[in-house]
N, C-alpha and C positions, 0 to 999 in steps of 0.2 A: 408658313411655319411661324412667322412672327405673331400672327393672330392666335395660334394655339398657345403660345407662351403668354400673350396678353390675357387670354381667356382664363388662364389658370391663376392669375394674380388677383387677390381680393381687392376690389376697387377702393373701398374706404381707407384701409390702412396705407395702401400704396399712394393714394393721393395726399393723405395727411402727412406721411413721412417725406414724400417728395417735396411738398410745399415747405416743410420745416427745413429740409436740407438746402433749399434755395436761399432761405434767409439767414442761414447760419454763417458765422457767429453774429448774434444780434448786436452785441456791443463790441467795439465802438461803432462799427457799421458792417453790414453784410459784405462778404467778399466780392460778390458780383457788382455791388454798387461801387465799391472801392476800385475795382478793375475798370469799370466804365468811366469813372472820374479820371483815372490814370490815362486811359485811351483818349478821352476828350481833351486832356491837357497836352496831348502829343508826346507823352512819355513812352519810352520803349519798355516793353515788358520782358522780364526774364522768363525762361522756360517754366519755372515753378508757377509764375503768374498765369500762364496759359493753361497749365495743369489745373490750377484753381478754377479757372473759368469753365473748363470741361467738366470737372468733377461736380461743382456746385450747380451747374445747369443740367446735368444728367438726371438728377432727381426730379426736377420740374418737367423735363421732357418725357420721362417715363410716366409721370402722373398724367400729363396731357395725353399721351398715347393710350393709357388705360381708360381715361375718360372718353376719348373719341371712339375707342373700340366698343365701349359700353353703349354709346349712342347709336353706333352702327348696328350692333346686334339688336337693339330695341327697334330700330327702323326695319330691319329685316324681319323681325318677328311680327310687326304690324302688317307688313306687306304680304306675308304668307298666310295670315289668318283668313279663313273663308268669310266672305261677307254674309251677314245675316239676311235671311229672306225678309222681304217687306211685310210689315204687319198689315192686318186687314183694315185697320182704321187709318193707314197711311194714304194720303190723297194722291200720291204720285203714281 
């Protein structure tokens, strides 16, 4: 079921907007970087901070899933293609 949903998404715009969403807001620093610094300093995060982590990483995860599904479909297409018959000047 998930593969059918991923197959319907256009890969280019999905990956572009997913990557943009991960780095938003660009100034003063992306939310994911800010939350990673907070976690590395041992600060406790409020529920809104965890929501920020989930929301900003979801775009990147969706983009990654669309990319991986595209690679999987390409590999399946290559494996189902019939092999071409050997040519007459092929030494094997």
